[in-house]
N, C-alpha and C positions, 0 to 999 in steps of 0.2 A: 693238589695231592699228586697228580700224575707227573709233573715236572719237578717236584720238590724232592731233593735227596732225603733219605731217611733221617740223617742226622739233623738237618735243619727243621724237619717236621717235628722231631723229638724235642728240639729246643723250643719251638712254638708251643707245643703242648705243655711243656714245663712252665713257660711264662704264663700261659692261660690259667693253669692250675694255681700258680702262686698268686696271681691277681685275684682269683676267686676266693682263695683262702684269706687274703687280706681284706676283702670286702666283707666276708663273714665275720671276721673279728671286729671290724669297725662298726658293723651294725649292732653287735652286742655292746660295744663301748659307747655308741652314740645314744642308745635308748635303754639305759639301765633301769629306769623307772618302769617302763613298759614290761620288761621281762620280769621284774620283781612283782608287779601286779599279776601277771599271768601265772607265775609260780605260786603266789599266795592264793589265787583263785583255785588253782588245781588242788592245793593242800586242803583248803576249806571244803571244796566239793567232795573230796575223798573222805574226809572225816564225817561230813553230813551223810554221805552214802552208807558208811559203816553204821552210823547212828540209826538210820532208817532200817537197815538190815537187822540190827539187834532188836529194834522195836517189833519186828515181825516174828521173832522167836518168843513164844509165850513165856517160857521159863525165865528168860533174861529180862523181859519187859515187866514181869510181875515182881521179881526179886532183884533189884539193882545192886 
């Protein structure tokens, strides 16, 4: 950093950011099943949480 001119430092930062973004995209592309399962689990857990919340409300539990 001390001997590197600002312009070449900026180029190195840009290269590093582009490599990281490519890695991020490739991880999503390499493991589509894993991400699909994680999203499915999240949706199911959310619906189950809403169901449990509705069961605690006496009016909604008694008259579906």
